[in-house]
C-alpha positions in Angstrom: 0.0 0.0 0.0 1.2 3.5 -0.8 2.7 5.1 2.3 0.4 8.1 2.0 -2.6 5.7 2.3 -1.0 4.0 5.3 -0.8 7.3 7.1 -4.3 8.4 6.1 -5.7 5.1 7.1 -4.2 5.4 10.6 -5.7 8.9 11.0 -9.2 7.7 9.8 -9.0 4.6 12.0 -8.5 6.8 15.1 -11.5 8.8 14.1 -13.7 5.7 14.0 -12.9 5.0 17.7 -15.0 6.5 20.4 -12.5 8.7 22.2 -14.1 10.6 25.2 -13.4 14.3 25.0 -11.9 14.2 21.5 -13.3 14.4 18.0 -14.6 11.1 16.6 -17.4 9.8 14.4 -19.8 9.7 17.3 -19.4 13.5 18.1 -17.6 16.6 17.0 -16.1 18.9 19.5 -13.9 21.9 20.4 -14.7 23.9 17.3 -13.7 21.0 15.0 -15.7 18.5 13.0 -15.1 15.0 11.9 -15.0 16.3 8.3 -12.2 18.8 9.3 -10.1 15.8 10.6 -10.8 13.8 7.5 -9.7 16.6 5.2 -6.7 17.2 7.4 -5.7 13.5 7.0 -6.1 13.7 3.2 -4.1 16.9 2.9 -1.3 15.8 5.3 -1.0 12.3 3.8 0.4 13.6 0.5 2.9 16.0 2.1 4.2 14.1 5.1 5.1 11.1 2.9 7.2 13.1 0.3 10.6 11.5 -0.4 14.0 13.3 -0.2 13.2 15.9 2.4 14.5 16.4 5.9 12.6 15.6 9.0 12.1 19.3 9.9 10.9 20.2 6.4 8.5 17.2 6.5 7.0 18.6 9.7 6.8 22.2 8.6 5.4 21.6 5.1 2.7 19.3 6.4 1.6 21.8 9.1 1.7 24.5 6.5 -0.4 22.5 4.1 -3.0 21.7 6.8 -3.2 25.3 7.9 -3.7 26.4 4.2 -6.5 23.9 3.8 -8.3 23.9 7.2 -7.1 27.0 9.0 -7.2 25.1 12.3 -4.7 23.3 14.4 -6.2 19.8 13.7 -3.1 17.7 13.6 0.2 19.3 14.9 0.7 16.5 17.4 0.0 13.8 14.9 2.5 15.3 12.5 5.2 15.7 15.2 4.8 12.0 16.1 4.3 10.5 12.7 7.0 12.4 10.7 9.9 10.5 12.2 8.1 7.3 11.6 7.5 8.2 8.0 11.1 9.4 7.7 12.3 5.9 8.9 9.9 4.1 6.5 11.3 6.0 3.6 14.9 5.2 4.6 16.5 2.5 2.5 17.2 -0.8 4.3 15.7 -4.0 5.5 12.2 -3.6 6.8 13.0 -6.1 9.5 15.0 -3.4 11.2 12.4 -0.7 11.0 12.7 0.3 14.7 16.4 0.6 14.4 15.9 3.0 11.5 13.4 5.0 13.6 15.8 5.3 16.5 18.5 6.5 14.0 16.1 9.2 12.7 15.5 10.4 16.3 19.2 10.3 17.2 20.4 12.2 14.2 18.2 15.3 14.1 19.8 18.6 13.2 19.6 22.2 14.1 17.9 22.8 10.8 15.2 20.2 11.8 14.7 22.2 15.0 14.3 25.5 13.2 11.8 24.1 10.8 9.9 22.4 13.6 9.8 25.6 15.7 8.3 27.4 12.6 5.7 24.6 12.3 4.7 24.8 16.0 4.5 28.6 15.9 2.4 28.4 12.8 0.0 25.9 14.3 -0.1 27.9 17.6 -1.4 25.1 19.8 -3.5 26.1 22.8 -1.4 26.9 25.9 1.9 27.1 24.0 3.3 30.1 25.9 7.0 30.9 26.1 10.0 28.9 27.3 13.2 29.8 29.0 15.2 27.5 26.7 14.6 26.5 23.1 11.6 28.7 22.7 9.8 28.0 19.4 9.4 31.8 18.8 13.2 32.2 18.7 15.9 30.8 16.3 16.9 27.3 17.3 20.3 26.9 18.9 20.1 23.1 19.3 19.1 20.0 17.5 15.5 18.9 17.4 16.2 16.0 19.7 17.8 18.4 22.2 14.8 20.6 22.1 12.5 17.7 22.7 14.6 16.4 25.5 14.3 19.8 27.2 10.5 19.7 26.8 10.0 16.1 27.6 9.2 16.5 31.4 6.2 18.7 30.5 5.1 17.3 27.2 4.2 13.7 26.2 4.9 14.3 22.5 8.4 15.6 23.2 8.9 12.7 25.6 8.5 10.2 22.7 11.6 11.7 20.9 13.5 11.5 24.2 12.6 7.9 25.0 12.7 6.3 21.6 8.9 6.1 21.3 8.7 3.8 24.3 5.2 4.9 25.3 3.9 4.3 21.7 5.5 0.9 21.8 3.6 0.3 25.0 0.5 1.5 23.3 1.1 -0.9 20.5 1.2 -3.8 23.0 -2.1 -2.6 24.4 -3.6 -2.4 20.9 -2.5 -5.9 20.0 -3.9 -7.3 23.2 -7.3 -5.6 22.7 -7.5 -6.6 19.1 -6.7 -10.2 19.8 -9.5 -10.2 22.4 -12.2 -8.4 20.4 -11.1 -8.6 16.8 -12.4 -5.0 16.2 -9.9 -2.3 15.3 -12.1 0.5 16.5 -12.6 -1.1 19.9 -8.9 -1.7 20.2 -8.1 1.9 19.3 -10.5 3.1 22.1 -8.6 0.8 24.5 -5.3 2.5 23.4 -6.8 5.9 23.9 -8.1 5.1 27.4 -4.8 3.5 28.2 -2.9 6.8 27.4 -5.5 8.9 29.2 -5.2 6.7 32.3 -1.5 6.3 32.3 -0.6 10.0 31.9 -1.9 13.5 32.7 -2.8 14.6 29.2 -0.3 17.3 28.2 -2.9 19.2 26.2 -5.2 19.5 29.2 -2.3 20.3 31.5 -1.1 23.2 29.3 -4.6 24.8 29.1 -6.0 24.0 32.6 -3.1 22.9 34.8 -1.9 19.7 36.4 -4.8 19.5 38.9 -7.5 19.3 36.3 -5.4 17.0 34.1 -5.0 14.7 37.2 -8.8 14.7 37.7 -9.4 13.7 34.1 -6.7 11.0 34.4 -8.5 9.5 37.5 -11.8 9.5 35.6 -10.1 7.7 32.7 -8.6 5.1 35.0 -12.1 4.1 36.2 -13.5 3.9 32.7 -10.5 1.9 31.4 -10.8 -0.7 34.1 -14.4 -1.4 33.2 -13.9 -1.2 29.5 -11.0 -3.7 29.4 -13.1 -6.2 31.4 -15.9 -6.0 28.8 -16.8 -9.1 27.0 -18.5 -6.9 24.4 -17.3 -3.2 24.5 -20.4 -2.2 22.6 -22.3 -2.6 25.8 -20.1 0.1 27.4 -20.4 2.7 24.6 -23.2 4.6 26.3 -21.1 5.2 29.4 -18.2 6.4 27.2 -20.5 8.7 25.3 -21.7 10.2 28.6 -18.0 10.7 29.6 -17.4 12.2 26.2 -20.2 14.8 26.6 -19.1 15.6 30.2 -15.5 16.3 29.1 -16.6 18.5 26.2 -19.0 20.4 28.4 -16.0 21.4 30.5 -13.9 22.2 27.4 -11.5 19.4 28.2 -9.8 17.7 25.2 -7.3 14.9 25.8 -5.6 15.8 22.5 -2.2 14.3 23.4 -3.8 11.0 24.1 -5.5 11.1 20.7 -2.2 12.0 19.0 -0.5 9.1 20.7 -3.3 6.8 19.5 -2.8 7.8 15.9 1.0 7.2 16.2 0.3 3.8 17.7 -2.0 2.8 14.8 0.6 4.0 12.3 3.3 2.0 14.0 1.1 -1.1 14.0 0.7 -0.6 10.2 4.4 0.0 9.5 5.5 -3.0 11.5 
Protein backbone atom coordinates (compact mmCIF):
# COMPACT_ATOMS: atom_id res chain seq x y z
CA UNK A 1 0.00 0.00 0.00
CA UNK A 2 1.22 3.50 -0.79
CA UNK A 3 2.74 5.13 2.30
CA UNK A 4 0.36 8.10 2.02
CA UNK A 5 -2.57 5.70 2.27
CA UNK A 6 -1.01 3.98 5.28
CA UNK A 7 -0.76 7.31 7.10
CA UNK A 8 -4.27 8.41 6.10
CA UNK A 9 -5.73 5.06 7.13
CA UNK A 10 -4.20 5.39 10.61
CA UNK A 11 -5.72 8.87 10.97
CA UNK A 12 -9.16 7.69 9.84
CA UNK A 13 -9.02 4.57 12.02
CA UNK A 14 -8.47 6.78 15.06
CA UNK A 15 -11.53 8.84 14.11
CA UNK A 16 -13.66 5.68 14.03
CA UNK A 17 -12.85 4.96 17.66
CA UNK A 18 -14.96 6.48 20.43
CA UNK A 19 -12.47 8.74 22.22
CA UNK A 20 -14.08 10.57 25.16
CA UNK A 21 -13.37 14.31 25.01
CA UNK A 22 -11.89 14.22 21.51
CA UNK A 23 -13.32 14.39 17.98
CA UNK A 24 -14.62 11.09 16.59
CA UNK A 25 -17.41 9.76 14.38
CA UNK A 26 -19.83 9.73 17.31
CA UNK A 27 -19.43 13.46 18.06
CA UNK A 28 -17.61 16.62 16.95
CA UNK A 29 -16.08 18.95 19.51
CA UNK A 30 -13.87 21.90 20.43
CA UNK A 31 -14.72 23.85 17.29
CA UNK A 32 -13.67 20.97 15.03
CA UNK A 33 -15.74 18.51 13.02
CA UNK A 34 -15.05 14.98 11.88
CA UNK A 35 -14.96 16.34 8.33
CA UNK A 36 -12.19 18.78 9.34
CA UNK A 37 -10.12 15.85 10.57
CA UNK A 38 -10.82 13.76 7.47
CA UNK A 39 -9.75 16.61 5.20
CA UNK A 40 -6.65 17.18 7.36
CA UNK A 41 -5.69 13.53 6.97
CA UNK A 42 -6.11 13.70 3.22
CA UNK A 43 -4.08 16.90 2.85
CA UNK A 44 -1.35 15.83 5.27
CA UNK A 45 -0.95 12.34 3.81
CA UNK A 46 0.43 13.58 0.49
CA UNK A 47 2.88 16.03 2.08
CA UNK A 48 4.18 14.10 5.08
CA UNK A 49 5.14 11.14 2.87
CA UNK A 50 7.20 13.09 0.32
CA UNK A 51 10.57 11.53 -0.40
CA UNK A 52 13.95 13.25 -0.21
CA UNK A 53 13.17 15.93 2.36
CA UNK A 54 14.54 16.41 5.87
CA UNK A 55 12.56 15.60 9.00
CA UNK A 56 12.10 19.27 9.88
CA UNK A 57 10.92 20.16 6.37
CA UNK A 58 8.52 17.20 6.50
CA UNK A 59 7.00 18.59 9.69
CA UNK A 60 6.82 22.22 8.56
CA UNK A 61 5.43 21.58 5.08
CA UNK A 62 2.74 19.25 6.43
CA UNK A 63 1.65 21.75 9.09
CA UNK A 64 1.67 24.53 6.47
CA UNK A 65 -0.45 22.49 4.06
CA UNK A 66 -2.96 21.70 6.80
CA UNK A 67 -3.19 25.34 7.85
CA UNK A 68 -3.72 26.41 4.24
CA UNK A 69 -6.50 23.85 3.77
CA UNK A 70 -8.25 23.89 7.15
CA UNK A 71 -7.15 27.03 8.98
CA UNK A 72 -7.21 25.14 12.30
CA UNK A 73 -4.66 23.25 14.37
CA UNK A 74 -6.18 19.85 13.71
CA UNK A 75 -3.07 17.67 13.55
CA UNK A 76 0.16 19.26 14.87
CA UNK A 77 0.70 16.52 17.43
CA UNK A 78 -0.02 13.81 14.90
CA UNK A 79 2.52 15.33 12.50
CA UNK A 80 5.21 15.69 15.18
CA UNK A 81 4.85 12.02 16.14
CA UNK A 82 4.31 10.51 12.71
CA UNK A 83 6.96 12.44 10.73
CA UNK A 84 9.92 10.54 12.23
CA UNK A 85 8.07 7.27 11.62
CA UNK A 86 7.49 8.22 7.99
CA UNK A 87 11.13 9.35 7.68
CA UNK A 88 12.27 5.94 8.88
CA UNK A 89 9.86 4.13 6.55
CA UNK A 90 11.34 6.04 3.58
CA UNK A 91 14.92 5.19 4.58
CA UNK A 92 16.51 2.46 2.51
CA UNK A 93 17.24 -0.77 4.32
CA UNK A 94 15.74 -4.02 5.55
CA UNK A 95 12.17 -3.57 6.80
CA UNK A 96 12.96 -6.09 9.52
CA UNK A 97 15.01 -3.40 11.21
CA UNK A 98 12.38 -0.67 11.05
CA UNK A 99 12.67 0.28 14.72
CA UNK A 100 16.43 0.61 14.38
CA UNK A 101 15.87 3.03 11.50
CA UNK A 102 13.35 4.98 13.58
CA UNK A 103 15.79 5.27 16.47
CA UNK A 104 18.48 6.45 14.03
CA UNK A 105 16.15 9.18 12.74
CA UNK A 106 15.54 10.41 16.28
CA UNK A 107 19.22 10.27 17.23
CA UNK A 108 20.42 12.19 14.17
CA UNK A 109 18.20 15.26 14.06
CA UNK A 110 19.82 18.59 13.22
CA UNK A 111 19.58 22.25 14.15
CA UNK A 112 17.86 22.83 10.81
CA UNK A 113 15.24 20.22 11.81
CA UNK A 114 14.69 22.17 15.04
CA UNK A 115 14.34 25.47 13.17
CA UNK A 116 11.75 24.07 10.77
CA UNK A 117 9.85 22.36 13.59
CA UNK A 118 9.84 25.56 15.67
CA UNK A 119 8.34 27.36 12.64
CA UNK A 120 5.71 24.64 12.32
CA UNK A 121 4.71 24.81 15.99
CA UNK A 122 4.53 28.60 15.93
CA UNK A 123 2.39 28.44 12.77
CA UNK A 124 -0.04 25.92 14.28
CA UNK A 125 -0.05 27.89 17.56
CA UNK A 126 -1.43 25.15 19.81
CA UNK A 127 -3.48 26.13 22.85
CA UNK A 128 -1.40 26.92 25.91
CA UNK A 129 1.86 27.14 23.95
CA UNK A 130 3.29 30.10 25.89
CA UNK A 131 7.01 30.88 26.09
CA UNK A 132 9.98 28.85 27.27
CA UNK A 133 13.20 29.84 28.99
CA UNK A 134 15.21 27.52 26.73
CA UNK A 135 14.65 26.51 23.10
CA UNK A 136 11.59 28.73 22.70
CA UNK A 137 9.82 28.03 19.39
CA UNK A 138 9.39 31.77 18.83
CA UNK A 139 13.19 32.16 18.69
CA UNK A 140 15.85 30.79 16.34
CA UNK A 141 16.91 27.29 17.28
CA UNK A 142 20.28 26.88 18.95
CA UNK A 143 20.08 23.10 19.32
CA UNK A 144 19.09 19.96 17.46
CA UNK A 145 15.46 18.88 17.36
CA UNK A 146 16.24 15.99 19.71
CA UNK A 147 17.83 18.36 22.23
CA UNK A 148 14.78 20.63 22.11
CA UNK A 149 12.48 17.66 22.65
CA UNK A 150 14.61 16.38 25.53
CA UNK A 151 14.29 19.79 27.17
CA UNK A 152 10.50 19.75 26.77
CA UNK A 153 10.03 16.06 27.65
CA UNK A 154 9.25 16.53 31.38
CA UNK A 155 6.23 18.68 30.53
CA UNK A 156 5.11 17.32 27.16
CA UNK A 157 4.24 13.74 26.25
CA UNK A 158 4.90 14.28 22.54
CA UNK A 159 8.41 15.58 23.19
CA UNK A 160 8.95 12.67 25.55
CA UNK A 161 8.54 10.23 22.66
CA UNK A 162 11.58 11.73 20.93
CA UNK A 163 13.52 11.54 24.20
CA UNK A 164 12.60 7.94 25.04
CA UNK A 165 12.68 6.33 21.57
CA UNK A 166 8.88 6.13 21.31
CA UNK A 167 8.73 3.83 24.34
CA UNK A 168 5.20 4.88 25.28
CA UNK A 169 3.95 4.32 21.73
CA UNK A 170 5.51 0.87 21.75
CA UNK A 171 3.63 0.29 25.02
CA UNK A 172 0.47 1.52 23.30
CA UNK A 173 1.12 -0.95 20.50
CA UNK A 174 1.18 -3.83 22.97
CA UNK A 175 -2.13 -2.57 24.37
CA UNK A 176 -3.63 -2.40 20.87
CA UNK A 177 -2.48 -5.90 19.98
CA UNK A 178 -3.88 -7.35 23.20
CA UNK A 179 -7.25 -5.61 22.74
CA UNK A 180 -7.49 -6.58 19.08
CA UNK A 181 -6.72 -10.24 19.85
CA UNK A 182 -9.50 -10.16 22.45
CA UNK A 183 -12.23 -8.42 20.44
CA UNK A 184 -11.11 -8.58 16.78
CA UNK A 185 -12.40 -5.03 16.22
CA UNK A 186 -9.88 -2.29 15.29
CA UNK A 187 -12.10 0.55 16.55
CA UNK A 188 -12.63 -1.07 19.94
CA UNK A 189 -8.91 -1.75 20.22
CA UNK A 190 -8.14 1.88 19.32
CA UNK A 191 -10.50 3.06 22.08
CA UNK A 192 -8.60 0.81 24.49
CA UNK A 193 -5.33 2.46 23.45
CA UNK A 194 -6.78 5.94 23.89
CA UNK A 195 -8.11 5.14 27.37
CA UNK A 196 -4.76 3.54 28.17
CA UNK A 197 -2.92 6.79 27.42
CA UNK A 198 -5.54 8.88 29.25
CA UNK A 199 -5.24 6.66 32.32
CA UNK A 200 -1.46 6.32 32.30
CA UNK A 201 -0.57 10.03 31.91
CA UNK A 202 -1.89 13.46 32.74
CA UNK A 203 -2.75 14.60 29.23
CA UNK A 204 -0.29 17.32 28.15
CA UNK A 205 -2.89 19.24 26.17
CA UNK A 206 -5.22 19.51 29.16
CA UNK A 207 -2.33 20.32 31.52
CA UNK A 208 -1.12 23.19 29.29
CA UNK A 209 -4.57 24.76 29.12
CA UNK A 210 -5.99 24.04 32.56
CA UNK A 211 -3.13 22.93 34.80
CA UNK A 212 -1.91 19.73 36.43
CA UNK A 213 -4.77 19.46 38.92
CA UNK A 214 -7.50 19.35 36.27
CA UNK A 215 -5.37 17.00 34.15
CA UNK A 216 -5.05 14.71 37.17
CA UNK A 217 -8.80 14.68 37.73
CA UNK A 218 -9.39 13.66 34.11
CA UNK A 219 -6.73 10.98 34.44
CA UNK A 220 -8.51 9.52 37.48
CA UNK A 221 -11.82 9.48 35.62
CA UNK A 222 -10.13 7.69 32.71
CA UNK A 223 -8.60 5.08 35.03
CA UNK A 224 -12.07 4.10 36.24
CA UNK A 225 -13.46 3.87 32.70
CA UNK A 226 -10.46 1.94 31.38
CA UNK A 227 -10.77 -0.66 34.12
CA UNK A 228 -14.39 -1.43 33.25
CA UNK A 229 -13.88 -1.18 29.48
CA UNK A 230 -11.01 -3.67 29.42
CA UNK A 231 -13.10 -6.19 31.35
CA UNK A 232 -15.94 -5.96 28.85
CA UNK A 233 -16.78 -9.11 26.95
CA UNK A 234 -18.51 -6.89 24.39
CA UNK A 235 -17.29 -3.23 24.47
CA UNK A 236 -20.41 -2.20 22.55
CA UNK A 237 -22.30 -2.59 25.83
CA UNK A 238 -20.10 0.10 27.42
CA UNK A 239 -20.36 2.68 24.63
CA UNK A 240 -23.21 4.60 26.29
CA UNK A 241 -21.05 5.20 29.38
CA UNK A 242 -18.19 6.42 27.19
CA UNK A 243 -20.54 8.72 25.26
CA UNK A 244 -21.69 10.20 28.58
CA UNK A 245 -18.04 10.66 29.62
CA UNK A 246 -17.36 12.25 26.23
CA UNK A 247 -20.17 14.77 26.64
CA UNK A 248 -19.09 15.64 30.19
CA UNK A 249 -15.51 16.35 29.12
CA UNK A 250 -16.60 18.48 26.18
CA UNK A 251 -19.02 20.43 28.37
CA UNK A 252 -15.99 21.38 30.49
CA UNK A 253 -13.92 22.17 27.38
CA UNK A 254 -11.48 19.36 28.17
CA UNK A 255 -9.82 17.70 25.18
CA UNK A 256 -7.29 14.89 25.83
CA UNK A 257 -5.65 15.77 22.51
CA UNK A 258 -2.25 14.34 23.37
CA UNK A 259 -3.80 10.95 24.11
CA UNK A 260 -5.48 11.10 20.69
CA UNK A 261 -2.20 11.99 18.96
CA UNK A 262 -0.45 9.08 20.67
CA UNK A 263 -3.27 6.80 19.53
CA UNK A 264 -2.78 7.78 15.87
CA UNK A 265 0.96 7.17 16.20
CA UNK A 266 0.28 3.76 17.72
CA UNK A 267 -2.00 2.80 14.83
CA UNK A 268 0.59 4.00 12.30
CA UNK A 269 3.35 2.03 14.02
CA UNK A 270 1.12 -1.06 13.95
CA UNK A 271 0.67 -0.63 10.21
CA UNK A 272 4.37 0.02 9.51
CA UNK A 273 5.50 -2.99 11.49
